[in-house]
C-alpha positions as CSV (number, residue, x, y, z in Angstrom):
1,M,-2.5,64.3,59.7
2,Y,-0.6,67.1,57.9
3,K,-3.4,67.6,55.2
4,Q,-6.2,67.7,57.7
5,K,-4.5,70.3,59.9
6,N,-3.7,72.4,56.8
7,K,-7.3,72.3,55.7
8,Q,-8.7,73.4,59.0
9,R,-6.2,76.2,59.2
10,G,-7.0,77.3,55.7
11,I,-10.8,77.5,56.4
12,T,-10.2,79.6,59.5
13,L,-8.0,82.0,57.7
14,I,-10.4,82.4,54.8
15,A,-13.3,83.3,57.2
16,L,-11.1,85.8,59.0
17,V,-10.0,87.4,55.7
18,V,-13.6,87.7,54.5
19,S,-14.7,89.4,57.7
20,I,-11.8,91.8,57.5
21,I,-12.7,92.7,53.8
22,V,-16.3,93.5,54.7
23,L,-15.2,95.8,57.6
24,I,-12.6,97.5,55.4
25,I,-15.1,98.1,52.5
26,L,-17.6,99.6,55.0
27,A,-14.8,101.9,56.1
28,G,-14.3,103.2,52.6
29,V,-11.1,101.5,51.6
30,S,-10.6,101.2,47.8
31,I,-10.5,97.9,45.9
32,A,-6.9,98.7,44.8
33,M,-5.8,98.8,48.4
34,L,-7.3,95.4,48.8
35,V,-6.1,93.5,45.7
36,G,-3.3,95.5,44.3
37,E,0.3,94.3,44.1
38,N,0.9,95.4,47.7
39,G,-2.8,95.2,48.7
40,I,-4.0,93.6,51.9
41,I,-5.4,90.5,50.3
42,T,-2.2,90.0,48.2
43,Q,0.0,90.4,51.3
44,A,-2.3,87.9,53.1
45,Q,-2.0,85.4,50.3
46,R,1.8,85.7,50.4
47,A,1.9,85.2,54.1
48,D,-0.4,82.1,53.7
49,E,1.9,80.7,51.0
50,L,5.0,81.2,53.2
51,T,3.3,79.5,56.1
52,T,2.3,76.6,53.9
53,Q,5.8,76.2,52.5
54,A,7.3,76.3,56.0
55,Q,4.9,73.6,57.2
56,Q,5.6,71.5,54.2
57,K,9.3,71.6,54.7
58,E,8.8,70.8,58.4
59,A,6.7,67.8,57.4
60,I,9.4,66.6,55.0
61,E,12.1,67.0,57.7
62,L,10.0,65.0,60.2
63,A,9.7,62.2,57.6
64,V,13.4,62.1,57.0
65,A,14.1,62.2,60.8
66,S,11.7,59.3,61.4
67,V,13.7,57.2,58.9
68,Q,17.0,58.1,60.4
69,V,15.8,57.3,63.9
70,Q,15.5,53.7,62.7
71,G,19.3,53.6,62.6
72,T,19.5,53.0,58.8
73,L,22.7,54.1,57.1
74,E,20.9,55.1,54.0
75,L,17.5,56.7,53.6
76,G,16.2,54.3,51.0
77,K,13.3,55.2,48.7
78,T,10.8,52.7,50.1
79,K,11.2,53.8,53.8
80,L,11.3,57.4,52.8
81,E,8.1,57.2,50.8
82,L,6.3,55.5,53.8
83,A,7.5,58.2,56.1
84,L,6.4,61.0,53.6
85,Q,2.9,59.4,53.3
86,S,2.6,59.4,57.1
87,Q,3.5,63.1,57.3
88,L,1.9,64.5,54.1
89,G,-1.3,62.4,54.1
90,D,-3.1,62.5,50.8
91,T,-0.9,65.2,49.3
92,E,0.4,64.1,45.9
93,Y,4.1,64.1,45.3
94,S,6.8,62.4,43.3
95,L,10.1,61.2,44.7
96,T,13.1,60.6,42.4
97,E,16.3,58.9,43.4
98,N,19.5,60.7,42.2
99,G,21.7,57.6,42.4
100,D,24.0,58.9,45.1
101,G,21.7,58.4,48.1
102,S,19.9,61.8,47.6
103,F,16.4,62.5,46.3
104,L,14.5,65.1,44.5
105,L,11.0,65.6,45.9
106,Q,8.3,67.4,43.9
107,I,5.1,68.6,45.5
108,A,2.8,70.4,43.0
109,E,5.2,73.0,41.5
110,R,7.5,73.1,44.4
111,S,10.8,71.1,44.6
112,Y,13.0,69.9,47.5
113,Y,16.4,68.3,47.5
114,I,16.9,65.7,50.2
115,D,20.6,64.9,50.7
116,S,21.9,61.5,51.8
117,T,22.8,63.0,55.1
118,G,19.1,64.0,55.7
119,E,19.4,67.7,54.9
120,V,16.3,69.1,53.2
121,I,16.9,72.0,50.9
122,A,13.9,73.9,49.5
123,E,13.9,75.2,45.9
124,E,14.7,78.8,46.8
125,N,18.1,77.5,47.9
126,M,18.6,75.4,44.8
127,I,20.7,77.2,42.2
128,A,21.0,76.1,38.6
129,I,24.2,76.8,36.5
130,G,24.1,76.2,32.7
131,T,26.8,78.4,31.2
132,A,30.5,79.3,31.7
133,E,29.5,82.8,32.6
134,E,27.1,81.6,35.3
135,L,29.8,79.3,36.6
136,K,32.2,82.2,36.8
137,A,29.6,84.4,38.5
138,F,29.0,81.6,41.1
139,R,32.8,81.4,41.6
140,D,33.1,85.1,42.1
141,E,30.3,85.0,44.7
142,V,32.1,82.3,46.7
143,N,35.4,84.1,46.4
144,S,33.7,87.2,47.8
145,G,32.7,85.4,50.9
146,N,29.5,83.6,50.2
147,T,30.1,80.0,51.4
148,Y,26.7,78.8,50.0
149,E,26.3,76.7,53.2
150,G,22.8,75.0,53.2
151,K,22.5,75.5,49.4
152,Y,22.4,73.1,46.5
153,I,24.1,74.1,43.3
154,Y,23.7,72.0,40.2
155,L,24.7,72.0,36.5
156,T,22.2,71.8,33.7
157,G,24.6,71.1,30.9
158,N,28.3,70.8,29.9
159,I,30.5,73.8,30.6
160,T,33.1,74.9,28.1
161,L,35.7,77.4,29.5
162,D,38.1,79.6,27.6
163,I,41.4,77.7,27.4
164,N,43.2,81.1,26.9
165,E,41.9,82.4,30.2
166,E,43.5,81.1,33.4
167,W,40.9,79.6,35.7
168,E,40.5,81.1,39.2
169,P,39.3,78.3,41.5
170,I,36.0,78.3,43.2
171,G,37.0,78.9,46.9
172,Y,39.9,81.1,47.6
173,Y,42.9,79.8,49.7
174,V,45.8,81.8,50.9
175,Q,48.8,80.6,52.9
176,D,50.5,83.2,55.0
177,S,54.3,83.3,54.9
178,K,54.4,82.7,58.7
179,D,52.5,79.4,58.4
180,T,54.4,76.3,57.9
181,S,51.6,74.0,56.6
182,I,48.2,74.0,55.0
183,K,46.7,73.0,58.3
184,D,48.2,76.1,60.0
185,S,46.6,78.5,57.6
186,I,43.3,76.8,56.8
187,Y,41.3,79.3,58.9
188,N,43.1,82.3,57.7
189,E,40.6,85.2,57.7
190,N,41.3,85.8,54.0
191,N,40.3,82.3,52.9
192,K,36.9,82.1,51.2
193,P,35.7,78.4,51.2
194,F,32.8,76.7,49.5
195,S,30.6,74.9,52.1
196,G,27.5,73.9,50.1
197,I,26.6,71.0,47.9
198,F,27.7,71.1,44.3
199,D,26.2,68.5,41.9
200,G,27.6,68.3,38.4
201,K,24.8,66.0,37.4
202,D,27.3,64.0,35.4
203,Y,28.1,66.9,33.1
204,T,31.7,67.9,32.1
205,V,33.7,71.1,32.6
206,D,36.3,71.3,29.8
207,Y,39.1,73.6,28.6
208,M,40.0,74.7,32.1
209,N,43.5,76.2,32.2
210,I,45.6,76.5,35.3
211,N,49.3,77.3,35.0
212,N,50.8,78.6,38.2
213,S,52.5,77.6,41.4
214,K,49.9,78.9,43.8
215,N,48.4,76.9,46.7
216,G,44.8,75.6,46.6
217,Q,44.3,75.1,42.9
218,G,41.7,73.1,40.9
219,L,38.2,73.5,39.7
220,F,37.5,74.2,43.4
221,G,40.3,75.6,45.5
222,L,39.1,75.3,49.1
223,V,36.1,73.3,50.3
224,I,35.2,73.2,54.0
225,N,32.4,71.0,55.2
226,G,31.0,70.7,51.7
227,Q,30.1,68.2,49.0
228,I,31.3,67.9,45.4
229,K,29.7,65.2,43.3
230,N,28.9,63.9,39.8
231,I,31.3,66.2,37.9
232,N,33.8,65.4,35.1
233,L,36.9,67.3,34.1
234,G,37.3,67.1,30.4
235,E,40.4,65.8,28.5
236,N,41.1,69.2,26.9
237,C,41.9,70.9,30.3
238,S,45.5,72.1,30.8
239,L,46.8,71.9,34.3
240,N,50.4,72.7,35.3
241,I,50.4,73.5,39.0
242,G,53.4,73.7,41.3
243,G,51.8,74.8,44.6
244,M,50.6,72.8,47.7
245,G,47.2,71.4,47.9
246,C,46.4,71.1,44.1
247,G,44.0,68.7,42.4
248,G,42.0,68.4,39.3
249,I,38.6,68.8,40.9
250,I,39.5,70.1,44.4
251,G,42.7,71.6,45.7
252,I,42.0,71.3,49.5
253,V,39.1,69.8,51.3
254,Y,38.9,70.3,55.1
255,E,37.0,69.0,58.2
256,T,34.1,66.9,57.0
257,G,33.1,66.4,53.4
258,K,32.1,64.0,50.7
259,I,33.5,63.7,47.2
260,Y,31.4,61.4,45.1
261,N,31.5,60.3,41.4
262,C,34.1,62.8,40.3
263,N,36.2,61.9,37.2
264,N,39.2,63.4,35.6
265,Y,40.1,62.8,32.0
266,A,42.8,65.5,31.7
267,D,46.6,64.9,31.7
268,M,48.3,67.0,34.4
269,E,51.7,68.2,35.5
270,K,52.8,69.0,39.1
271,T,49.4,68.3,40.6
272,R,49.1,66.4,43.8
273,G,46.1,64.3,42.9
274,G,43.9,63.7,39.9
275,I,40.7,64.4,41.9
276,V,41.8,65.9,45.2
277,G,45.1,67.5,46.3
278,V,45.0,67.4,50.1
279,A,42.3,66.2,52.5
280,I,42.4,67.3,56.1
281,G,39.9,66.1,58.7
282,S,37.5,63.2,58.1
283,I,36.7,63.0,54.4
284,T,35.0,60.4,52.3
285,I,36.0,60.0,48.6
286,S,33.9,57.4,46.8
287,N,33.2,56.2,43.2
288,C,35.9,58.5,41.7
289,S,38.2,57.7,38.8
290,N,41.3,59.2,37.2
291,Y,41.9,58.6,33.5
292,G,44.6,61.2,32.9
293,D,48.4,60.8,33.0
294,L,49.9,62.6,36.0
295,S,53.5,63.5,35.3
296,D,54.5,64.8,38.7
297,A,51.9,63.9,41.3
298,Y,51.4,62.0,44.6
299,G,48.3,59.9,43.8
300,G,45.9,59.2,41.0
301,I,42.8,60.0,43.1
302,L,44.2,61.8,46.2
303,G,47.6,63.3,46.8
304,S,47.8,63.2,50.6
305,S,45.6,63.3,53.7
306,N,46.2,65.6,56.6
307,G,49.0,67.3,54.7
308,I,52.4,65.8,55.5
309,D,52.6,67.0,59.1
310,G,52.8,63.7,60.9
311,W,50.2,61.2,62.0
312,E,50.3,61.9,65.8
313,E,48.4,65.2,65.4
314,F,45.4,63.5,63.9
315,A,44.5,60.7,66.4
316,D,40.8,61.2,66.1
317,V,40.3,61.6,62.4
318,S,40.3,59.1,59.5
319,H,39.5,59.3,55.8
320,T,37.8,56.8,53.7
321,I,38.4,56.0,50.0
322,I,36.0,53.5,48.5
323,N,35.1,52.3,45.0
324,C,37.8,54.3,43.3
325,A,40.0,53.6,40.3
326,N,43.1,55.0,38.7
327,Y,43.7,54.2,35.0
328,G,46.3,56.8,34.2
329,N,50.1,56.6,34.6
330,V,51.3,58.4,37.7
331,A,54.9,59.5,38.0
332,K,56.9,61.5,40.5
333,V,60.0,63.3,39.5
334,S,60.5,65.7,42.5
335,S,61.9,64.9,45.9
336,S,58.7,63.8,47.8
337,E,58.9,60.5,49.5
338,F,55.5,58.9,48.6
339,L,53.6,57.9,45.5
340,G,50.6,55.7,44.9
341,G,48.2,54.7,42.2
342,V,45.2,55.8,44.2
343,V,46.7,57.9,47.0
344,G,50.2,58.9,48.0
345,Y,50.2,59.5,51.8
346,F,47.1,58.4,53.7
347,K,45.5,57.9,57.1
348,G,42.3,55.9,57.1
349,T,40.7,53.1,55.2
350,I,41.0,52.2,51.5
351,K,38.7,49.6,50.1
352,N,37.1,48.3,46.9
353,S,39.6,50.2,44.8
354,F,42.2,49.4,42.1
355,N,45.0,50.7,39.9
356,S,45.8,49.8,36.3
357,G,48.3,52.6,35.5
358,M,52.1,52.5,35.6
359,I,53.4,54.0,38.9
360,T,56.9,55.3,38.6
361,M,59.1,57.2,41.1
362,N,61.9,58.7,38.9
363,N,64.4,59.4,41.6
364,D,66.0,57.6,44.6
365,K,63.1,58.3,47.0
366,R,60.9,55.7,48.7
367,N,57.4,54.7,49.6
368,V,55.8,53.7,46.3
369,G,52.8,51.5,46.0
370,G,50.3,50.3,43.4
371,I,47.4,51.5,45.6
372,V,49.1,53.7,48.3
373,G,52.7,54.8,48.9
374,D,52.5,55.4,52.7
375,I,49.5,54.3,54.8
376,Y,48.5,54.6,58.5
377,G,45.4,52.5,58.5
378,N,43.5,49.7,56.8
379,I,43.2,48.3,53.3
380,A,40.7,45.7,51.9
381,N,39.4,44.4,48.6
382,C,41.9,46.2,46.4
383,Y,44.0,45.1,43.5
384,N,46.8,46.4,41.3
385,V,47.7,45.3,37.7
386,G,50.0,48.2,36.8
387,N,53.8,48.0,37.0
388,V,55.3,49.8,40.0
389,T,58.9,51.2,40.0
390,G,60.8,53.0,42.7
391,Y,64.0,52.9,44.7
392,E,63.1,51.8,48.3
393,M,59.9,50.5,50.0
394,V,58.2,49.5,46.8
395,G,55.1,47.3,46.9
396,G,52.3,46.1,44.6
397,I,49.6,47.3,47.0
398,I,51.5,49.4,49.7
399,G,54.9,50.9,49.7
400,L,55.2,51.5,53.5
401,C,52.7,50.3,56.0
402,V,53.1,52.5,59.1
403,A,52.5,51.1,62.6
404,A,48.8,51.9,63.0
405,P,47.0,50.2,66.0
406,N,44.8,47.3,64.8
407,S,45.6,47.9,61.1
408,S,44.4,45.3,58.6
409,F,45.3,44.1,55.1
410,E,42.9,41.6,53.5
411,N,41.4,40.4,50.3
412,C,43.9,42.1,47.9
413,Y,46.0,41.0,45.0
414,N,48.8,42.3,42.8
415,I,49.8,41.0,39.4
416,G,51.9,44.1,38.3
417,N,55.7,43.9,38.0
418,I,57.5,45.4,41.0
419,Q,61.0,47.0,40.5
420,G,63.2,48.6,43.2
421,N,66.5,48.4,45.1
422,L,65.6,48.0,48.8
423,N,62.6,46.6,50.6
424,I,60.4,45.6,47.7
425,G,57.4,43.2,47.9
426,E,54.7,41.8,45.7
427,L,52.1,43.2,48.2
428,I,53.9,45.4,50.8
429,G,57.3,46.9,50.3
430,Y,58.0,47.5,54.0
431,N,55.6,46.3,56.7
432,G,56.6,48.6,59.5
433,S,53.5,47.8,61.5
434,E,53.9,44.0,61.0
435,T,50.3,44.0,59.8
436,Q,49.0,40.5,59.1
437,I,48.3,39.9,55.4
438,I,45.0,38.0,55.2
439,N,43.7,36.2,52.1
440,S,45.8,38.1,49.6
441,Y,47.5,36.9,46.4
442,T,50.3,37.6,43.9
443,S,50.9,36.6,40.3
444,L,52.5,33.4,41.6
445,D,49.3,32.3,43.1
446,T,46.1,30.7,41.7
447,F,43.0,32.5,42.9
448,T,39.4,33.3,41.9
449,A,36.8,35.9,42.8
450,E,35.3,33.4,45.2
451,N,38.7,33.2,47.0
452,L,38.7,37.0,47.4
453,G,35.2,37.3,48.9
454,N,32.0,39.1,48.2
455,A,33.6,42.4,47.0
456,F,34.8,40.6,43.8
457,K,33.3,38.9,40.8
458,E,34.7,37.0,37.8
459,D,35.9,38.9,34.8
460,T,33.4,37.5,32.4
461,N,33.8,40.3,29.8
462,N,37.6,40.2,29.9
463,I,38.1,43.8,31.0
464,N,41.0,42.7,33.3
465,N,42.6,39.9,31.3
466,G,40.5,37.3,33.1
467,Y,41.6,38.3,36.6
468,P,38.8,39.0,39.2
469,I,37.3,42.5,39.2
470,L,35.3,44.4,41.8
471,T,31.5,44.0,41.9
472,W,30.9,47.7,41.1
473,Q,32.9,47.6,37.9
């Protein structure tokens, strides 16, 4: 057992130290040399503490690994506690769930963050931010080349920025003139990404001001293999961004990453997505909501995945959007050919999500949907109640469904009004993949939550005019 081994090691070390002290005193060494700040005993104590901490972290990692070996998708508090008891023995500890699959473990005065992926981060790699100046100092560190990989950064309170000072994003992205896309320039040596875990702890960053046409703009500019979660963007923020890869919370997220419980309350202009601008790789966006009106955007939650470079280059990657909601009105006035309440242009799976805002394409372009404008992939358990207006390929759920192998469409409904000129549909504007529509309904149908399946429940509190809502609402 961990405690028994630790006790035996401690007794042996004490005996050794006592013997050394006796020999040193007999040799005429002063007491100050023994117990001073840099004395022999002090140094031995520090070494002992570091050894104990390393063994403690190793025991925690073994506990986490033993749970993961069981093949469970989530750690789960009960299973994790049993594993910790097995590794730590009688050592007292407290384990707190953070609500997002992660945990805070406290052993005596020492803290550990256990991520939902199983990563264990000790307190020396946990960094608290509580003021605007501290947030800016953190930003400057990232933009100087510190990726914060393996570190956990968290807010301790709301952050109020200076609305008169333009915000420089956390994570610097530059696109060379020779590069034709975000994907081509993502590994530019001048890029300075954030690659750690940032936890807003449900606090709000407000009065953020971005007014430019640069690429990679947002609270975070460039995130590679990182996590951003539990952060709100306040309604007093001012965003008017004309560049590529721009979003309220994150401009560009690349490779793997998780965006969880991020919410935008600000109105925006010329921003690809209310939460994320562009996602490239295999990214999961979950439990996110947009409440702001987006006057020239691609999607309420996400603008586009994998840029707009064509699906064939990304055969082995797929994104997931789950448990997301758009409440704001989303309009597109420029020449781009996709617009959606949740996402504009997407490869992957969208499920358990909805749109209630008005989706309006203010030109003669195409691919407009209540949930997604253009999709190569699957959609399930989604609904739209907002009006959708476009020119061509306009649908209540999907504007254009691209020919993805084994794509699926099931358990969805639309009751919004659909307006367009060519290829319009209550559910899909143009079904290019001839995807079979399964168990899905329109305003002309009679249906209940039971008809739609386990992802839905009845609207007992009348938040959706009596129509079924998702179980997480």
